N, C-alpha and C positions, 0 to 999 in steps of 0.2 A: 503493498499500499503504499507507494514513495510518491505517486502521481495523485493529482487533486481528485478528489472523489465529490459527487453530487451531494446536497443537501439529503437528509433522510427524515422522512415525517413519521415514521413505524416506530411504533416501542419496542425497547431492548428485550429480546426472547433469551428465556434460558438456554443456555449452552450445554450441549452433551460433551462428555469427555471421550475422547477417542486417543487410547495409545499406541505406539507401535513401537516394540521392543525387538532390539536385534539379539541372536545370541551372545553368548561371552565365550571368552576364549581366554586360556593362560600360556603365559612363556614361560621358559623353564626357569623356576626359583633363582633367585639372585643368592650366588655363591661365593663369589671372589670377594674381598674385603677392599674395594677402591677408595682410593682419597676422592675426596668431592672436587669437582670443578669450581671454581670461586667467579670465573665470568657469569654474569647475571644480565648483561645486556643484550639485546640483538647484536650477533658478530658483524653483520652488514646488512644493509639494506639495498633493493633494487629500484627504488623510487629516484630518479634522476635528480632532483632538488629538494633538498629538506628543509621544510617552513622553518623560522626561526622557533616557533612555538614547540617544533617537535625537537629540536635541536638542544633548545633550552631544558626540555622533559628529561632527555635522553642523557644530557651533558656530554655527547660528542658526537660527533661528525662521520655519518655512514658513507664510506663510500661507494662510488658504483661498481657493479660488477663487470666485468669485460670477459669475453671468450679466454684470453690469455691467462688470467688468472685464476679462473674460476676452480680448475683442478688442484691448485693447491689451497684453495679456499676449502674444498671439499674435504682434503685430508686433515685439516686443521680442527684437533680436539675431539677427531673420531676414535670411539674406543670400542673395539669389535667384541671385547669380554663384556661390556655393560650387559645386565640382564635385570629383570623384573617380571613381577607378575602383572598383567594388565586385564583388565574386564572394564567392559564399555555397556551402555545402553542408550536408548532412543526414546524419546516422546515428542510427538508432534499433536497440536490439537488447532481445528480449524477455527478462525475468528467469526466475526460479525460484521456486516453491513448491513446498517439500517435501510431497508427497502429494495435489499438483494438477497430473496429468499434461496436464490440458486447458487450463491456464492460460494467458491472451490477454494480449497486450501492450496495456496499457491506456492508454499514451503515443499522441498523434498531433501533427504539428505542421502548420503552414500558412505556406508562403512565396507571399506576391501583391507580385511587383515592379511597378514599372510600371503601378502605379495609373491607369486612363483613359489608357494610353499616356504618360504622363508620366515621363521619366527620372529626375525627384527625388523620387519619391513613393511608398514602400514600406511591408508592414506583414507583419509575421513574428510568428508566435505558437507557444509550445508548451502543449499542453494534458495534463495528468495526472491520469488518472481513478483512481479507487478505489472501494472496495464492490464488491457481486457485479455490477451495473450499470455500473461505473465505465467499462469500454472503451465501451459504448454512447454514454454522455453524453460521453466527450472526441471521438467520432468525430462524433457527432450537431454537437458544435462546429465540428469540421472543415470539414463542409458548410454551415454557415449563418453563420459569420463573414464569406467572401466574399462570401454573398451580399446582406449588410447593408454591406460596405465599398463593392462597386458600388452600392448603391443612395443611400448618402449620400457618394460621393466627392467632389462637389463643395463640400459642406458641411465634409468633413474638410481640405480643402485651406486652407479660410478660417479655421474656425476648430477646432481638433483636438480640444481639450479637450472641450468640449459634445459634440463630435460622437462621439467616443470614447465618453462615456458613453451617448448613444443608441446607438450599436450593441451594446454591453452589454447595454442593458436591453431592446433587440429581439430579440438572440440568445436571452436569458433567458426570455424572453414565449414563443419559439417553442417553446423546452424544456418548459415548463412547459404547453404545450398539446399535446406530444407523448404519447405511450403509455408512454414510458420512466419505469420506478418510481424515484423518486429518494428515498427515506425515507431511505435508508442507505446511497446512492450518489450521487457529486459528481467534481467535476474542479475542480484548479488550472488557472489561466490564466496567463502570462506574454506580453504582447506588446511589439512596438517598432516604432513606427511611423516613419519617417524621411521627412522635409521639408525639401529643400535641407540647411541646414548644422544643424538642430535635430533631436532625436529624443526620442521621448515613450513612455516606459515605462509602461503599465497592468499591473497586478498584483493577483491574488486568491491567497492561499495560499502553498507553500513552494517554487513553481520558481523559476527566477531568472535575471536578467540581469545581465551583468559586461561592464567594458570593460578590454581590456590595452591600456595605454598606454606610449609610451617617450618618455623625454627622454635624460638620459645614462645609465638605465638602464630596465628595465620592470618596472612595477607595474602593480595590477591594483584596480578601483575597483568597487564596486556601482553598479548602475542601479536597483535594485529592494531592496525590504528583504523577508525572509519573515515572513508573518503566523503568528505561533506563541502559545501560551498564555504563555509567558513576557515577551511585549512588554507593558511595562505597560499601555499604554492598551487594547489589543486584552483583554487580562485584566480590565480593570476594567468593560469594555461586557459582556462575558460574565456576571461576577458581578452585575452590574445588572440583566441578563436572567433571573434565577435559575439560572444555570449554575454548574458547579463547576469546579475548576481542579484535577485531581489526576493523577497517574500510573497504570497500572494495579498492580493489587496481585496477588501471586500467594496461594496457598492459607493460606500461612503469614504473610501482612500484609506481606510485601517489597513495596518499591517495584520496578518493573521497567519501564525504558523511558524514553519522553519524557514531559513534559506532556500532557495531552489534557482535551479539553472532555467532561463529563458533564452529564446532567439528575437530577432527583432520583430518576428510575428505573433510573441508571446504564446510560443509551446515551448518545449513541454511541460514544462514546471517541475521538473525532477529534482526531487531532495537529497541527491547524490551526484559525484563527479565522476564516478567509475563504474561501469557494468557490462554485462553483456547483453547484446540486444541494444535498445533503445537508438534506432537509427538515425532519428530526426535531431536527437540530441547530441548524436556524434559530430552533426556539423558544427557544433559550438564546442568543441573541446571535450566533451565525454568521450573517454578510453575505456578500450578493453583490457587494456595492458595491466597484470597483478603487478602488485608490488609484494616482495618475498622479504621476510625477516628469518633469520634462522637462529636458535639457541641451543645451550647443550645442558641436557637435563641433570639434576643434582639428586641428591637423596631426599631433599627438604619438598621438590617437586612432586606434590603427591594425587593433583586432580586438574585435568585439561577439560576446559567446558567450551564448546563450538555451539554458536546460536544464531538464532536470525535477531532483527533488532525487536521484536516482539516480545523477547527475553528480557532486554536490557533497558527497554524505556523506560521504565517506571523503578525497577529495582536498584538498589544501591549496591554496593558492594559488601558492606555488610548484612546485607539481605541474603546476597547469593552464598555467604560463608555460613550462617547461620541456618540455612537450608542445607547444604552441603556436608559441611565438615563432621557433624556428630555420627555420619555411619561411614566415614572413611577408615578407621581402623579396622573396622569388621569387615570393610571391602563391601558392603551393603548397597552397591548401587543402583538397584530396583528403588527400595525406599527414598533414596536421596532424588531421584530423577521425580517420581511420583510428589514428593515434596516441593521440588524446584518447580514444576508444573504448576502447582496449585498456587504458589506463591505469586508465580508470574501472571495467571490469568486474575488473581484477586487484586494485584497492583493496578489493572487495567478498570477491572469492574469498580474499584473504591474511587476512582475519578469522574465516575459517570459520565465517560465516553460514550458517544453514538456510535464509534467505531472499536471494534475488539480486534486489534493486529493477529495474524496467523502466528504460532507460537512452536517452534521448533528448535531443537537442541540435542546436540551428542554428548555425552557425560561417560569420562573415562577416568578410571582408579589406577593407580599406579603402587604397587608396594614392592620395596628392595628387600 
């Protein structure tokens, strides 16, 4: 629900809970006593120009990756002896649009553990569609990503950065060759590729990946950044391509809601600066190039959460921690998912909104 919706007149209807649970699997138990890696920042960022805000937040500048130095980067910090127990589950819940009883869930998810039967290589995705054909696009991505992950599985292990780019490019090419109308429809994508003790997070749009960590207390850190019009580098690209950044304005000229991307024709009103699809928005600087961060896992890293923006819209970091952390020690990922789903849904209901977004997430527990 990233594009403007019509005004709705019907009353809010009760929402039925729909759960989709993926199978769980385990890696070999952690056996070796490894020294914890102290690097906590993203090792490298693939966005070409970091905003002043992101530089200040990360307190370092991340150089762009080139093909020349990519292979050296892949070897940095990689520990093939790193082992852990991994359990995951998924939940998705359809939202509500008043006046649209036929609304479909436009979110989709992908779980691809044990790529090529290798217990140290896994890929997870969340896709959040928007626009009239958003559900078609997100479901198309759900079908296509596993195909190209399988096709490039060997390269993915050797050179993840370049291969993730290739996989995205091939999926986007397949979508462009399909019959799905993408003029005013598209999808976000946030992914998580796990290779031994390294994780790679490709992202387009405002779905999100976060890590829950525990030292003497629990805390949360971002594995991705939202691509929104208020990001300085993203905004500059839109302006340089002839676009305009403004909120929607009502009949009285009053600003309503978040900043959006517009052309001179006052379309499409997209509330993000990167996505797959959205062909009209592409003419004014919205791009489909993923931004990739990578991290090295430590023993204090216990949970990874990938979710559509319906999860994060109204939940605070503390809300997420309170929903999930009581179940980590006993690795009860199913109960944690149920609690988080209800918390996210209630957070929308309590605001009295006439619109409730689709809520979809993958929750991954790790034990060393």
